[in-house]
N, C-alpha and C positions, 0 to 999 in steps of 0.2 A: 606707646608701643603697639604696633599693629601685628596681626597674626603672622605675617611673613617675616617679621624681624626676629632674629635670634641673637640675643646679646652675646658679646664676646666675653663678658665678665659681669658678675653681679656683686655689688658692694652693699654692705649693710651697716647702718648705725648699730650700736650695741644695746645700750639700755633702752627698753621700751620698744625695740624693733626686732632684734634677734633673740634677746633673752629677757626674762622677767626678773630683774634685780630688785624690784620694789620690796619683796618680803624682807630682804636683808637690810635695806635702807630703813624700813619701818622698824624692824627689830632694834637696830643700832640707835636710832633717834629716840625711841621710847625707853631704851636702856639708859641713855644719857639723861633723859628727863627724870627718870626714877632716881638716878644718881644725884640729881639736883633737887630732890624732894617734890617732884611734880608727877601728876598722874599721866598715864599713857594717853596719847591722842588716838582717835579712830583711824584705822588703817586707810580708809578712803580719803581722809583729809590730807594725809601725807602722800599717798600714792600719786596723785595727779601732778605733784611738783618734782617727782624723782628725776625727770630728764634735765632739770635745771641744776642738778648736782648738789654738792655739800653746802654751798652757800645758801641755796634755797631751803635745805633741810634746817639750817640754823635759823633762818627767817621764820619758817613754819613752826619750828619747835620752841623757839624762844623769843621771836619778834625782834631779833637783832640783825642789823645790817653791819657790813665790814667796818664802818666808822664808829660803831658803838663800843663802849667799854665792855669787856667780857666776851666780845665776838671771837677774837683769835683763840682764846683759851678753849671755848666750846667747839670751834671749828676743828682745832687740832685734836681734841678729845674724840670728836665724832669720827674723824679720819682714822685714828688709831683703833677704835672699836671696829670700824668697817674693814680695815686691813687685816685684822685678826680673824675675820670671818666673812670673807668676800663671797663664799659659795656655800654657806650653811643651808640656805633655803632657796637660793637662786637656781633657776632651771631655764632651759629653752622654752619658749612659748609652745604650748601643745600644738602639734602639727608642724612645727618648724623643722624638726629633724627630717621629716618626709620631704620637705622642700629642698633641704641640703642634699639629701640622698639622690633626689631626682636631678639636681644640677650636676652632681658628681657623676651620675650615670650617663649624662649627656656630655660629659667632659667640658662643662662650663665652669671655669674657676670662680670661686667666690671668696670674698675677703671682708674685712671689718675696718671701717674708718670711724673713729670715735673721738670725742672730746674728753674721754676718761683717761687720766694719766696712766702711763705704763705700769706704775707702781701697783695699781689695782687691776688694770685690764689684763696684763699678761698672766698673772696667777689665776685669775678668774677663768680666762679662756682655757688654760691648761686643766683646771679642775673640772671643767665641763667636757673634757676630751675633744676639744676643738682645735687645739694648737697645731696638730699635724694635718688637719683637714683644711684649714683656711689658707688661702694662697698668700695673704698678707694681713698684717695687723698694724694699722697706723694710728698712733696716739699723738697728742700735742707735743710730747717730748721729741718727736721725730721731725717736726716742722717748725717754722718760725711764726706762722699765722694759723690760728684756729679757725674752724668752721664758724661762719659761712664763707670764709676765704677758701678758694678752691685748691690751695697748695697741697693739702693732705690727700685729696682725691687724685690730683695729678701724680703724686708720689706712688699711690696705690696702683694706678694704671701702669706706671713705669715699671714697678716691681713685677707686676703680672705679665707685662708685655702686650698691652692692648691700648688702643686709642680711646680717649675719654668719650668721644662721640659714639663709640661702639659698646659702651658699658651702661649699666643702670645703677642708680643709687637709691636706696630705700631708707626712709627715716620717719620718725614720729615727732619731729620738731620743725618749725619754720626754718631754722638755720640749716637743717639738713637739705631741705628742698632748695634753699637759696644757694647752698654750696654746690649742689648738683647742677643747677642751672648755670652758675658761674663757671663751672668746669665744662659746660657744653654737653652734659650727660642727660639721658632720659632719667626721669625721677618718678618715684612712687611714694606717696604719703600714706602712712598706715594710721588708721584712726583707733586701732585697738591699743595703742601705746599710752604713754603717760601725758595726756593732753588736758590742759585746764579748761579749754573751750572747744569741745569736739566739732562744733559747727564751724569754727574758724578754719578748719582744714580745707574747706571748700574755697577759701580765699587765698590759699598758698600758691596757687597756679602750678601745682604739680601736674605732670603729664597724666598720671592715673592716681586713683585713691583706692585703697583696700580697707574695708571696714573690719575685716576679720583675717586671720591667718589663712583660712580656707579661700577667701577672696584673693589673697596674695598668691597662693599656689596656682589658682586659675590664671591670673594675669601672667605669671612666669611661664606658663605652658605655651 
């Protein structure tokens, strides 16, 4: 993105990009561990895997993969705990609301494209007061192919009424950058998100990298 380019729309990944959902993932996983007679894990140990979803939480918390006995029971229990409290501690990342306000002041629509199921994403976005502000919310329930397939990004652009090549997609996972590139969009990788190997972000081939929310704000100006 060069200074003379003004995007027609800005699309965000959700967890680890727009909002900090890690505290509620950490709370739910450690509650599930305690329910199973285990001690709580350090928050930092859990946090870096949050963008990989509930499957990663069960792997981190119990060392179980989907093919293992007991996985489905713990996966379901984790999702039930999370659904009951999707926004207990979750917030926008500090400084992110200022970015959204600036986009809104410039009449640049912004939206959310996430791999988080609508069962969790919609009430979460509503609880944070973002439902009436975002131009679109696209979840896996709305498409046939998940990111990194570009289908969700195409749908978001269609709903907003912009061409993909005139939009920007921002994410904290390789699949986000791949999805954006597959859709022909400009991409920004954010290193402040839930990233297991921060140095790997340099290899994702995003158009730009933001180490902090403040960096992201500058890039979007």
